[in-house]
C-alpha positions as CSV (number, residue, x, y, z in Angstrom):
1,M,60.0,59.5,-21.7
2,K,63.0,57.5,-22.8
3,L,60.8,55.3,-24.9
4,H,59.3,58.3,-26.6
5,N,62.8,59.7,-27.4
6,K,63.8,56.3,-28.7
7,K,60.9,56.2,-31.1
8,R,61.7,59.7,-32.3
9,Y,65.3,58.7,-32.8
10,L,64.4,55.5,-34.7
11,S,62.0,57.6,-36.9
12,F,64.9,59.9,-37.7
13,L,67.2,57.0,-38.6
14,K,64.6,55.6,-40.9
15,F,64.2,59.0,-42.6
16,K,67.9,59.3,-42.9
17,R,68.2,55.9,-44.5
18,D,65.5,56.6,-47.0
19,F,67.2,59.9,-47.9
20,Q,70.5,58.2,-48.5
21,K,68.9,55.4,-50.5
22,Y,66.5,57.4,-52.7
23,G,67.9,60.9,-52.6
24,L,65.6,63.8,-53.2
25,E,62.9,61.5,-54.6
26,K,62.1,60.4,-51.0
27,A,63.2,63.2,-48.9
28,R,64.2,66.9,-49.1
29,S,67.3,68.2,-47.5
30,Y,65.5,70.9,-45.5
31,E,63.2,68.2,-44.1
32,L,66.3,66.3,-43.0
33,I,67.5,69.4,-41.2
34,L,64.1,69.9,-39.6
35,H,63.9,66.2,-38.5
36,W,67.3,66.7,-36.9
37,L,66.1,69.9,-35.2
38,N,62.9,68.2,-34.0
39,N,65.1,65.7,-32.1
40,R,67.5,68.3,-30.7
41,L,65.2,71.2,-29.7
42,T,62.7,71.2,-26.9
43,R,59.0,71.0,-27.7
44,S,58.5,74.7,-27.2
45,Q,61.5,75.6,-29.3
46,F,60.5,73.4,-32.2
47,L,56.9,74.8,-32.1
48,L,58.3,78.3,-32.2
49,L,60.4,77.4,-35.3
50,S,57.4,75.7,-36.8
51,G,55.2,78.8,-36.2
52,I,57.7,80.9,-38.1
53,L,58.0,78.5,-41.1
54,V,54.2,77.8,-41.3
55,G,53.5,81.6,-40.9
56,C,55.9,82.5,-43.7
57,T,54.5,79.8,-46.0
58,A,50.9,80.6,-45.4
59,G,51.6,84.4,-45.6
60,M,53.2,83.9,-49.0
61,A,50.2,81.9,-50.2
62,G,48.0,84.8,-49.1
63,V,50.2,87.4,-50.8
64,L,50.2,85.3,-54.0
65,L,46.4,85.0,-54.1
66,K,45.8,88.7,-53.3
67,T,48.3,89.8,-56.0
68,L,46.8,87.5,-58.6
69,V,43.3,88.7,-58.0
70,H,44.3,92.3,-57.8
71,N,46.0,92.2,-61.2
72,I,43.0,90.6,-62.9
73,H,40.7,93.2,-61.3
74,Y,43.0,96.1,-62.3
75,F,43.0,95.0,-66.0
76,I,39.2,94.7,-66.1
77,T,38.3,97.9,-64.2
78,H,41.1,100.3,-65.3
79,K,42.3,99.2,-68.8
80,V,38.8,99.0,-70.4
81,H,36.3,101.8,-71.0
82,F,32.8,101.6,-69.6
83,E,31.1,100.3,-72.8
84,D,33.5,97.4,-72.9
85,Q,33.2,96.8,-69.2
86,I,29.6,95.9,-69.6
87,L,30.8,92.9,-71.7
88,F,33.2,92.0,-69.0
89,Y,30.5,92.2,-66.3
90,I,28.3,89.8,-68.4
91,V,31.0,87.3,-69.3
92,F,33.6,87.1,-66.5
93,P,31.5,86.5,-63.4
94,F,29.6,83.8,-65.3
95,L,32.9,82.3,-66.6
96,G,34.5,82.4,-63.2
97,I,31.8,80.2,-61.5
98,V,31.6,77.8,-64.4
99,L,35.3,77.4,-64.7
100,T,35.7,76.9,-60.9
101,T,33.0,74.2,-60.9
102,S,34.6,72.5,-64.0
103,I,38.0,72.4,-62.3
104,V,36.5,71.0,-59.1
105,L,34.8,68.2,-61.1
106,T,37.8,67.3,-63.3
107,L,40.9,68.0,-61.2
108,F,39.6,67.6,-57.7
109,K,37.1,64.8,-58.3
110,G,34.2,66.9,-57.1
111,Q,35.6,67.4,-53.6
112,D,34.9,71.1,-52.9
113,R,34.3,71.3,-49.1
114,K,35.2,74.9,-48.5
115,G,34.8,77.7,-46.0
116,I,35.5,78.0,-42.3
117,G,33.2,75.1,-41.6
118,A,35.6,72.8,-43.5
119,I,38.5,73.7,-41.1
120,L,36.3,73.2,-38.0
121,Y,35.2,69.8,-39.3
122,E,38.8,68.6,-39.8
123,I,39.7,69.8,-36.2
124,A,36.7,68.0,-34.6
125,Q,36.3,64.9,-36.8
126,N,39.6,64.3,-38.5
127,S,42.2,64.9,-35.7
128,S,43.2,68.2,-37.5
129,V,44.4,66.2,-40.5
130,V,43.8,68.3,-43.6
131,S,44.3,67.0,-47.1
132,S,47.4,68.2,-48.8
133,V,45.4,69.0,-51.9
134,K,43.9,72.0,-50.0
135,M,47.3,73.6,-49.9
136,Y,46.8,74.7,-53.5
137,S,43.2,73.8,-54.5
138,Q,41.7,76.8,-52.6
139,I,44.1,79.2,-54.2
140,I,43.3,78.0,-57.7
141,Q,39.5,78.0,-57.2
142,S,39.1,81.3,-55.3
143,A,41.5,83.1,-57.7
144,I,39.3,82.1,-60.6
145,T,36.0,82.8,-58.9
146,V,36.9,86.2,-57.3
147,G,39.4,87.2,-59.9
148,L,36.8,87.0,-62.6
149,G,34.3,88.9,-60.6
150,G,32.7,86.5,-58.1
151,S,31.0,88.5,-55.3
152,A,32.9,86.8,-52.5
153,G,36.1,87.2,-50.4
154,L,39.5,85.6,-50.5
155,E,40.0,85.4,-46.8
156,S,38.2,82.1,-46.1
157,P,40.1,80.3,-48.9
158,I,43.4,81.8,-47.6
159,A,42.5,80.6,-44.1
160,V,41.8,77.1,-45.4
161,T,45.0,77.1,-47.4
162,G,47.0,78.2,-44.3
163,S,45.3,75.6,-42.2
164,A,46.2,72.9,-44.7
165,I,49.9,74.1,-44.7
166,G,50.0,74.0,-40.9
167,S,48.4,70.6,-40.7
168,N,50.6,68.9,-43.3
169,Y,53.7,70.4,-41.8
170,A,52.7,68.8,-38.4
171,Q,51.9,65.5,-40.1
172,T,55.3,65.5,-41.8
173,Y,57.1,65.7,-38.4
174,R,54.6,63.5,-36.6
175,L,53.4,66.0,-34.1
176,T,50.6,65.2,-31.6
177,Y,47.0,66.2,-32.1
178,K,47.2,69.3,-30.0
179,E,50.4,70.4,-31.7
180,R,48.8,69.7,-35.1
181,T,45.8,71.7,-34.2
182,L,48.0,74.6,-33.0
183,L,49.9,74.7,-36.3
184,L,46.7,74.4,-38.3
185,A,45.4,77.4,-36.5
186,A,48.8,79.2,-36.9
187,G,48.6,78.7,-40.7
188,A,45.1,80.1,-40.8
189,T,46.1,83.0,-38.6
190,A,49.0,83.9,-40.9
191,G,46.7,83.7,-43.9
192,I,44.3,86.2,-42.3
193,A,47.1,88.4,-41.1
194,S,48.6,88.6,-44.6
195,A,45.2,89.2,-46.2
196,F,44.5,92.3,-44.0
197,N,48.0,93.1,-42.7
198,A,46.4,92.8,-39.3
199,P,48.3,90.3,-37.0
200,I,46.1,90.9,-33.9
201,A,42.9,90.3,-35.9
202,G,44.4,87.1,-37.2
203,I,45.1,85.9,-33.7
204,M,41.6,86.8,-32.6
205,F,40.2,84.9,-35.6
206,A,42.0,81.8,-34.4
207,F,40.7,82.0,-30.8
208,E,37.2,83.1,-31.6
209,I,36.4,80.8,-34.5
210,L,38.9,78.0,-35.1
211,L,39.9,77.0,-31.6
212,T,36.4,77.1,-30.1
213,G,36.2,74.3,-27.5
214,V,39.9,73.5,-27.8
215,V,42.0,74.2,-24.7
216,F,45.5,75.7,-25.3
217,T,48.2,77.1,-23.0
218,D,50.9,77.6,-25.6
219,F,49.9,80.2,-28.1
220,I,53.3,81.7,-29.0
221,P,53.4,79.9,-32.4
222,L,50.1,81.7,-33.3
223,V,51.7,85.1,-32.5
224,V,54.9,84.5,-34.5
225,A,52.9,83.1,-37.4
226,A,50.6,86.2,-37.4
227,V,53.7,88.5,-37.4
228,C,55.3,86.6,-40.3
229,G,52.2,86.7,-42.4
230,S,51.6,90.4,-41.7
231,L,55.2,91.4,-42.4
232,L,55.2,89.5,-45.7
233,S,52.0,91.3,-46.7
234,R,53.5,94.7,-45.8
235,I,56.7,94.1,-47.6
236,L,55.5,92.4,-50.8
237,L,52.0,93.8,-51.5
238,Q,51.5,97.1,-53.2
239,E,49.9,99.9,-51.3
240,D,46.7,99.8,-53.3
241,V,46.3,96.1,-52.6
242,L,46.5,96.5,-48.8
243,F,43.3,96.7,-46.8
244,R,44.1,100.2,-45.5
245,F,42.1,103.3,-44.7
246,Y,43.9,106.6,-44.0
247,T,41.1,109.1,-43.7
248,R,38.9,109.3,-40.6
249,E,37.6,111.7,-38.0
250,P,38.7,111.9,-34.4
251,F,36.3,110.1,-32.0
252,N,33.9,112.5,-30.3
253,Y,31.7,111.2,-27.5
254,K,28.9,113.5,-28.7
255,N,28.5,111.2,-31.7
256,L,27.6,108.2,-29.5
257,P,23.9,108.2,-30.6
258,Y,25.0,107.6,-34.2
259,Y,27.0,104.6,-33.2
260,L,24.2,103.2,-31.0
261,I,21.7,103.4,-33.8
262,L,24.2,102.0,-36.3
263,G,24.8,99.0,-34.0
264,I,21.1,98.1,-34.2
265,V,21.1,98.7,-38.0
266,T,24.1,96.5,-38.7
267,G,22.9,93.8,-36.4
268,L,19.5,93.6,-38.2
269,Y,21.3,93.8,-41.6
270,A,23.7,91.0,-40.6
271,R,20.6,88.9,-39.8
272,Y,19.1,89.7,-43.2
273,F,22.4,88.7,-44.8
274,V,22.6,85.3,-43.2
275,V,18.9,84.6,-43.8
276,I,19.2,85.4,-47.5
277,S,22.3,83.2,-47.6
278,Q,20.4,80.3,-46.1
279,K,17.4,80.7,-48.5
280,V,19.6,80.9,-51.6
281,E,21.6,77.8,-50.4
282,H,18.4,75.9,-49.9
283,F,17.0,77.1,-53.3
284,I,20.1,76.0,-55.2
285,K,20.4,72.7,-53.5
286,G,16.7,72.0,-54.4
287,L,17.3,72.6,-58.1
288,Q,17.1,69.4,-60.1
289,L,20.2,70.3,-62.1
290,S,23.7,69.0,-62.5
291,R,26.4,70.8,-60.7
292,L,27.6,72.4,-63.9
293,R,24.1,73.6,-64.8
294,K,23.7,75.0,-61.3
295,A,27.0,76.9,-61.9
296,M,25.7,78.2,-65.2
297,F,22.5,79.4,-63.5
298,G,24.3,81.0,-60.6
299,G,26.8,82.6,-62.9
300,G,24.0,84.1,-65.0
301,V,22.3,85.6,-62.0
302,L,25.6,87.0,-60.8
303,S,26.5,88.5,-64.2
304,L,23.1,90.3,-64.3
305,L,23.6,91.7,-60.9
306,C,27.1,93.0,-61.7
307,V,25.9,94.6,-64.9
308,L,23.2,96.5,-63.0
309,F,25.3,97.3,-60.0
310,P,29.1,97.2,-60.7
311,P,30.1,97.5,-57.0
312,L,28.9,93.9,-56.6
313,F,31.7,92.8,-58.9
314,G,34.6,91.1,-56.9
315,E,35.5,91.8,-53.3
316,G,34.3,95.4,-53.3
317,Y,37.1,96.9,-51.2
318,D,37.8,99.6,-53.8
319,T,34.2,100.8,-53.4
320,V,34.5,101.0,-49.6
321,K,37.7,103.0,-50.0
322,A,35.8,105.3,-52.3
323,F,33.2,105.8,-49.5
324,T,35.9,106.9,-47.1
325,N,37.5,109.2,-49.8
326,G,34.1,110.8,-50.7
327,D,34.2,109.4,-54.3
328,I,30.7,108.0,-54.4
329,H,30.0,109.8,-57.7
330,L,32.7,107.8,-59.4
331,I,31.0,104.6,-58.4
332,I,27.6,105.7,-59.7
333,E,29.1,106.9,-63.0
334,N,30.2,103.3,-63.7
335,S,26.6,102.1,-63.4
336,F,23.4,102.6,-65.3
337,F,22.4,105.1,-62.6
338,R,24.7,107.6,-64.4
339,Y,21.9,108.2,-66.9
340,F,19.9,109.7,-64.1
341,K,20.6,113.1,-62.6
342,I,22.8,112.3,-59.6
343,E,21.1,113.8,-56.5
344,E,20.8,112.7,-52.9
345,W,17.8,110.4,-53.6
346,T,19.7,108.8,-56.5
347,I,22.6,107.9,-54.2
348,I,20.4,106.6,-51.4
349,I,18.3,104.4,-53.7
350,F,21.5,103.1,-55.4
351,L,23.1,102.2,-52.1
352,I,19.9,100.6,-50.7
353,L,19.7,98.3,-53.7
354,V,23.4,97.5,-53.4
355,C,23.0,96.5,-49.8
356,L,20.0,94.4,-50.4
357,L,21.4,92.6,-53.5
358,K,24.9,92.0,-52.0
359,A,23.5,89.2,-50.0
360,F,22.1,87.6,-53.1
361,A,25.3,88.1,-55.2
362,T,27.5,86.5,-52.5
363,S,25.2,83.6,-51.9
364,F,24.8,82.8,-55.6
365,T,28.6,83.0,-56.0
366,I,29.4,80.6,-53.2
367,F,26.6,78.1,-53.4
368,S,26.2,77.7,-57.1
369,G,29.8,76.5,-57.4
370,G,32.2,79.4,-56.8
371,N,34.8,79.5,-54.1
372,G,35.0,82.3,-51.6
373,G,33.9,83.4,-48.1
374,N,31.9,86.0,-46.2
375,F,34.7,88.1,-44.9
376,A,34.9,90.6,-47.7
377,P,31.2,90.6,-48.4
378,S,30.3,91.4,-44.8
379,L,32.9,94.2,-44.7
380,F,31.7,95.6,-48.0
381,A,28.1,95.5,-47.0
382,G,28.9,96.9,-43.6
383,G,30.8,99.8,-45.1
384,T,27.9,100.5,-47.5
385,V,25.4,100.4,-44.7
386,G,27.5,102.8,-42.6
387,Y,27.9,105.2,-45.5
388,L,24.2,105.0,-46.3
389,F,23.3,105.7,-42.7
390,A,25.6,108.7,-42.7
391,I,24.2,110.4,-45.8
392,I,20.6,109.8,-44.6
393,C,21.5,111.6,-41.4
394,Q,23.0,114.4,-43.4
395,H,19.9,114.5,-45.6
396,L,17.8,114.8,-42.5
397,G,19.7,117.9,-41.5
398,F,22.1,116.6,-38.9
399,N,25.5,118.4,-38.9
400,D,29.0,117.1,-38.3
401,V,28.1,113.5,-39.1
402,P,31.3,111.4,-38.8
403,V,30.9,109.8,-42.3
404,T,34.2,108.0,-42.5
405,N,34.0,106.7,-38.9
406,L,30.5,105.3,-39.6
407,V,31.8,103.5,-42.7
408,L,34.6,101.9,-40.6
409,V,32.5,100.9,-37.6
410,G,29.7,99.7,-40.0
411,M,32.1,97.2,-41.4
412,A,33.0,96.0,-38.0
413,G,29.3,95.7,-37.0
414,T,28.2,93.7,-40.0
415,M,31.2,91.4,-39.9
416,S,30.6,90.8,-36.2
417,G,27.0,89.9,-36.9
418,V,27.6,87.7,-39.9
419,L,30.7,85.8,-38.7
420,Y,29.9,85.9,-34.9
421,A,33.4,87.2,-34.3
422,P,33.2,90.6,-32.6
423,L,36.8,90.7,-31.4
424,T,38.1,89.8,-34.8
425,A,36.0,92.6,-36.3
426,I,37.1,95.2,-33.7
427,F,40.8,94.6,-34.1
428,L,40.6,94.2,-37.9
429,I,39.2,97.7,-38.4
430,A,41.3,99.2,-35.7
431,E,44.5,97.8,-37.3
432,S,43.5,98.6,-40.9
433,S,42.5,102.2,-40.2
434,F,45.1,103.0,-37.5
435,G,42.0,103.9,-35.6
436,Y,42.9,102.7,-32.1
437,D,41.0,105.8,-30.7
438,L,37.9,104.3,-32.3
439,F,37.9,101.4,-30.0
440,I,34.9,102.7,-28.1
441,P,32.6,103.0,-31.1
442,L,34.0,99.8,-32.6
443,M,33.2,97.9,-29.4
444,I,29.7,99.5,-29.1
445,V,28.7,98.7,-32.7
446,S,30.3,95.2,-32.9
447,I,28.9,94.0,-29.6
448,M,25.4,95.3,-30.3
449,A,25.4,93.6,-33.7
450,Y,26.8,90.4,-32.2
451,L,24.1,90.3,-29.5
452,I,21.3,90.9,-32.0
453,A,22.7,88.1,-34.1
454,K,22.9,85.8,-31.1
455,W,19.4,86.7,-30.1
456,F,18.1,85.3,-33.4
457,S,20.5,82.3,-33.4
458,P,22.8,81.3,-30.6
459,I,25.2,79.6,-33.1
460,S,26.3,81.0,-36.4
461,P,23.7,79.9,-39.0
462,E,26.6,79.0,-41.3
463,L,27.8,76.4,-38.8
464,K,24.6,75.5,-37.1
465,F,23.9,72.4,-39.2
466,L,27.4,71.0,-38.4
467,A,27.1,71.9,-34.7
468,D,23.7,70.2,-34.4
469,Q,25.2,67.1,-35.9
470,G,28.1,67.2,-33.5
471,K,30.6,67.5,-36.4
472,I,32.3,70.7,-35.1
473,F,33.3,71.9,-31.6
474,T,31.3,74.4,-29.7
475,H,32.0,76.2,-26.4
476,R,30.7,73.1,-24.5
477,H,33.9,71.2,-24.0
478,D,32.3,68.1,-22.6
479,K,30.0,67.8,-25.6
480,N,32.9,68.3,-27.9
481,L,34.6,65.3,-26.5
482,L,31.5,63.2,-26.6
483,F,30.9,64.2,-30.2
484,S,34.5,63.1,-31.0
485,L,33.5,59.6,-30.0
486,H,32.1,57.2,-32.6
487,T,29.2,54.8,-31.7
488,E,30.6,51.9,-33.8
489,D,33.7,51.8,-31.7
490,F,31.7,50.8,-28.6
491,I,29.4,48.1,-30.0
492,D,30.3,44.6,-28.8
493,K,29.8,42.7,-32.0
494,Y,30.7,39.4,-30.3
495,S,27.7,39.5,-28.0
496,Q,26.1,36.2,-27.3
497,T,22.9,35.4,-29.1
498,I,20.4,32.5,-28.8
499,H,17.5,31.5,-30.9
500,E,14.0,32.1,-29.5
501,D,13.1,28.4,-30.1
502,A,16.3,27.0,-28.6
503,P,15.9,24.6,-25.6
504,I,16.4,26.1,-22.2
505,E,19.4,23.8,-21.6
506,E,21.3,25.6,-24.4
507,L,20.8,28.9,-22.6
508,F,22.1,27.5,-19.4
509,E,25.1,26.1,-21.2
510,F,25.9,29.6,-22.4
511,V,25.6,30.8,-18.8
512,K,27.9,28.0,-17.6
513,N,30.7,28.4,-20.3
514,G,30.3,31.9,-21.5
515,N,31.7,35.2,-20.1
516,K,28.7,37.4,-20.8
517,N,26.0,38.5,-18.4
518,I,23.5,39.6,-21.1
519,F,22.0,37.7,-24.1
520,A,20.1,38.6,-27.2
521,I,17.2,36.5,-28.2
522,I,16.8,36.4,-32.0
523,D,14.7,34.6,-34.7
524,D,15.7,32.9,-38.0
525,T,16.3,36.3,-39.7
526,R,18.5,37.6,-36.7
527,K,15.8,40.0,-35.7
528,L,15.8,40.9,-32.1
529,K,12.9,39.4,-30.1
530,G,14.1,40.2,-26.5
531,I,17.0,40.1,-24.1
532,L,17.9,38.1,-21.0
533,T,20.3,38.9,-18.2
534,L,21.9,36.7,-15.5
535,D,19.5,38.3,-13.0
536,D,16.5,37.1,-15.1
537,I,18.0,33.5,-15.4
538,R,19.2,33.0,-11.8
539,P,15.8,32.1,-10.2
540,Y,15.5,29.1,-12.6
541,L,19.0,27.7,-12.2
542,F,18.2,25.4,-9.2
543,T,14.6,24.5,-10.1
544,D,13.0,22.1,-12.5
545,Y,13.2,24.1,-15.7
546,S,12.2,21.3,-18.1
547,S,8.8,23.0,-18.8
548,I,10.2,26.5,-19.2
549,S,11.0,28.1,-22.6
550,I,13.2,31.0,-23.5
551,I,10.2,33.0,-24.8
552,Q,8.5,32.7,-21.4
553,I,11.4,34.3,-19.4
554,M,12.8,36.8,-22.0
555,K,11.9,40.5,-21.7
556,N,11.8,43.5,-23.9
557,P,14.8,45.8,-23.7
558,P,14.2,49.2,-22.0
559,A,15.3,50.9,-25.3
560,L,16.9,50.2,-28.6
561,I,20.0,51.9,-29.9
562,H,20.7,52.4,-33.6
563,P,24.2,52.8,-35.2
564,E,23.3,56.4,-36.2
565,N,22.7,57.5,-32.6
566,K,25.5,59.7,-31.2
567,P,27.3,58.8,-27.9
568,L,25.7,61.8,-26.3
569,E,22.2,60.7,-27.3
570,I,23.0,57.1,-26.1
571,L,24.1,58.4,-22.7
572,Q,20.9,60.3,-22.3
573,I,19.0,57.1,-23.1
574,F,21.0,55.2,-20.5
575,D,20.2,57.9,-17.9
576,E,16.4,57.7,-18.8
577,T,16.2,53.9,-18.7
578,M,18.6,53.4,-15.8
579,A,20.2,50.6,-17.8
580,W,23.9,49.8,-18.3
581,N,23.6,47.6,-21.4
582,L,21.3,48.1,-24.4
583,P,21.0,46.2,-27.7
584,V,21.9,47.9,-31.0
585,V,19.8,47.1,-34.0
586,N,19.6,48.3,-37.6
587,S,16.6,49.8,-39.4
588,N,15.2,46.2,-40.0
589,N,15.5,45.4,-36.3
590,E,18.3,43.0,-36.9
591,F,20.6,42.6,-33.9
592,I,24.1,44.0,-34.2
593,G,25.5,43.8,-30.7
594,F,25.3,45.3,-27.2
595,I,26.6,48.7,-26.1
596,S,27.5,49.4,-22.5
597,K,27.4,52.7,-20.7
598,S,30.7,52.0,-19.0
599,S,32.5,51.6,-22.4
600,I,31.4,55.0,-23.5
601,L,32.4,56.6,-20.2
602,T,35.8,54.9,-20.4
603,G,36.3,56.2,-23.9
604,Y,35.3,59.7,-22.8
605,R,37.9,59.5,-19.9
606,E,40.6,58.3,-22.2
607,L,39.9,61.1,-24.7
608,L,39.8,63.7,-22.0
609,K,43.2,62.5,-20.8
610,E,44.6,62.7,-24.4
611,Y,43.2,66.2,-25.0
612,S,44.5,67.4,-21.6
613,D,48.1,66.2,-22.0
């Protein structure tokens, strides 16, 4: 403990010396104060202060992005007449995706890892170290994409920005992995809380999605970060920017059949949404085009969809608010459907097409080069599905259909099924609508949709590829630790080798003077021919071995390990072969070294100790 304090003190002295020598070029005055506080306060006190600072900074980033995008949307949708808006719908979505891709290629050197998967990857594979570039790159990219009409959400970029802020703050003050992960999650929590003005939903998002497989006992920094982000959103954002719903019906248990059916509908729709997303992603990746040409193609598709169906333009929250306010006719009047006589069938067909095409619009926005997430699209689609279900029920003759409530719980159900985050969806809608008396229908619909999604795929399809590769954490804590290990760290590259044509005396000399109990037999090209252990050699040590050759006594290894094999796979091979040492070879069967089961188990125990401290 004294040694740890001494190191911290020496680090502080070095920082102070640099500050005095180089002034503000090397250190900022507030950092000097925080370094001093880091050495004076207890760990819990400093983490609490850090949660406040990270929460305020990430919250401000969220407020800045929401305000910027709102002002762009307001100009396009309110300052221009319909005939001119068609031109906007043609030009701006296309321009948004192409500009975003161009900026990524020129300013950010083609590095565009985005979305929640990017945060989970950094937690699992990069010790929660997030590049400082992401503190501003996501804001720039998503503001251009969504601000100019990209059919995606701002919440994922805000979460990535907040996580980068928290991670870099922790790196500055040399905090441990667990503290760094905690502040990373606090930054993302504050970002989500500011985007929706929903602090509890922000905390649920951190626990359900970001901290999967990570054990924490100290979550107070998450709470204070969420509160700071939400307060900044409430204070600084205009009322029409906030994700707020003020009209709804009281909960009536007699309406439970509506909610039960809607739970099934939203679950199936969520599955449709993710399947379309995967197919569009696969299609775009398969195009033999440059990234810029893919952006132009995706932008063209998006522009066409927005011209035909204006609700697909941007996040779509204004459309959902129109559903709850009963202003559906205003939405249709801004589309080509206004040239038809607006009747019940017109509205139903229009909404069905919007629901079906929203999955395409969002997928082309994200995978062709834009930047955004599935938060807003899932909420928009869920609200549309809920409203569509409500008016179909009315059209069939049912009375007292709770239209607004079905819109709200529809949002929760679809979001739950798309993001695999039922608690986040429940609290998000409850906080945004002041509808705490809707907890029962929210829970029914969200859980049903989530279970249906899980029935099709146990892991979110968006993250399944990374999970299968062991690049992100899952609920299996032991697997998470094993996936954090790297095979190359356990290969003994100083293993003893002997040529297959070498005299047997040379082998015995190795046994006499060496410190290994296993040998690799190789040829002139270093290809593995077999192995020998001390147990194989021992019977010949005290006999006449002049007529014995290495080829005669060597044996084939029980199995071969390749560098691309994961530690979990290697342990399974060890268990199947009952071996303790196995050779590692490349694709050409060239010997690299031996790997032992005990070295992997030792690494696992050390990592377990580190994660548990």
